C-alpha positions in Angstrom: 123.9 109.7 80.5 120.4 110.9 81.9 121.2 114.4 81.6 122.0 113.3 78.0 119.1 111.6 77.3 116.6 114.6 79.0 118.6 117.2 76.2 117.8 114.7 73.8 113.8 114.7 74.1 114.4 118.3 75.1 113.5 118.6 78.8 114.3 121.5 80.6 113.5 121.5 84.6 111.9 123.6 86.0 113.1 125.0 89.6 109.6 126.3 90.4 108.4 122.3 90.6 108.8 119.9 92.8 112.0 117.0 91.6 109.4 114.1 92.3 107.3 115.8 89.9 109.5 116.3 87.0 111.2 113.4 87.9 108.3 111.1 86.7 107.3 113.7 83.8 111.4 113.1 83.0 110.4 109.0 82.7 107.2 109.0 80.7 108.8 111.1 78.3 111.6 109.0 77.9 110.0 105.9 78.5 108.3 107.5 74.4 111.5 107.2 73.2 113.6 104.6 74.8 112.5 101.4 75.8 113.0 102.3 79.6 111.1 101.6 82.3 110.6 102.1 85.8 111.8 99.9 88.2 108.8 97.3 89.6 108.3 96.5 93.8 108.0 93.2 94.3 104.3 93.1 96.7 102.5 89.6 98.6 99.3 89.7 98.5 97.2 87.4 100.5 92.9 87.2 99.7 90.1 85.5 101.5 90.1 82.2 98.2 86.5 83.9 97.1 87.7 87.3 95.9 91.2 85.0 93.9 89.8 84.9 91.0 88.7 88.9 90.7 92.7 89.4 92.4 94.0 87.6 89.4 91.9 89.1 86.4 93.2 92.6 88.0 97.1 91.3 88.0 96.6 90.8 84.7 95.4 93.3 83.4 98.1 95.2 85.7 100.5 93.0 83.1 102.1 91.5 87.2 104.7 89.3 86.1 103.2 87.1 89.1 107.0 85.3 91.3 104.6 82.8 92.8 101.6 81.7 94.1 100.7 79.7 96.8 96.7 77.8 96.9 96.5 76.5 99.7 94.8 77.7 102.8 91.4 79.7 102.9 93.8 82.9 102.7 95.4 82.1 99.4 98.7 84.6 97.9 100.8 86.1 95.3 104.4 87.4 94.8 104.2 89.7 92.3 107.0 92.3 90.5 104.0 95.6 89.7 104.8 99.4 88.7 104.8 101.4 91.4 102.6 103.8 89.8 99.6 101.4 90.2 100.5 100.6 93.8 97.9 102.9 95.7 95.5 101.4 92.8 96.3 97.7 94.2 95.6 98.7 97.4 92.7 99.9 97.2 91.5 96.6 95.9 93.1 94.9 98.7 91.1 96.5 101.3 88.3 96.3 99.0 89.1 92.6 98.4 89.8 92.3 102.9 93.2 91.4 102.0 96.2 92.2 103.5 99.5 93.5 100.7 102.7 92.9 101.9 105.5 95.3 100.3 108.7 92.7 100.1 111.0 95.3 98.1 110.7 98.8 97.0 112.7 98.1 93.7 113.6 95.2 92.1 116.3 95.0 89.6 119.7 93.5 88.2 122.5 94.8 87.6 124.4 94.8 84.0 125.9 97.3 81.5 123.6 98.0 78.7 124.1 101.2 76.4 122.0 103.6 75.3 123.6 104.0 71.3 122.7 100.1 71.5 118.6 100.8 71.6 119.0 102.8 68.3 119.4 99.3 66.1 119.2 96.1 68.3 116.6 94.5 70.8 117.3 94.7 74.3 119.8 91.8 74.6 120.4 91.4 78.8 123.9 91.0 79.8 125.0 87.6 80.1 125.3 84.4 82.9 128.8 84.8 83.2 128.9 88.9 83.7 126.6 88.3 86.5 127.9 85.2 87.8 131.3 87.6 87.9 130.1 90.5 89.8 128.4 88.0 92.2 131.8 85.7 93.1 133.5 89.7 92.4 131.1 90.9 95.4 131.5 87.3 97.5 135.6 87.8 97.9 134.7 91.5 99.2 132.7 90.6 101.5 135.4 87.6 102.8 137.8 90.2 102.8 135.8 92.9 105.0 135.0 90.3 107.6 138.6 88.7 107.6 139.4 92.3 108.3 137.1 92.3 110.6 138.7 89.4 112.9 141.5 90.5 112.7 141.3 93.7 114.5 139.1 92.2 117.0 142.1 89.6 117.7 144.5 92.8 117.8 141.5 94.5 120.4 141.4 91.6 122.5 145.1 91.7 122.8 145.9 94.9 124.1 142.8 94.5 126.9 144.9 91.5 128.3 148.0 93.7 128.5 
């Protein structure tokens, strides 16, 4: 699918450039033509109380999605999702504010199916909760099977050792 989209926007791979640089370029180009974005990072930002308003203002400028906010104590903290391209700026700002930055998740995403053809005429519609519940249930069943298979192997090995 990605190759087809790259072909549609007339993007050619250059073997003399690094793959990371080319990947970032193709993502920028694809963002101009299709409603896609890089997966955001989940960060915890802890700053002194006097710098909290400055942090909130900057997060608003960066269009960060604030997941939770804890203003108790003398060091309030915020858990937010931020575009990876803004990480260096955020890190520099946290150092200047004498705060801490913790990476909670490098890539925050949801699973679901989407077809590129739907973007031609319709707005993006996220997967229904029933589909997500089915995926979660399937994952739990697979996990249970792995655990039960592991338990039976352990019992067989224990019987062999006793003999």
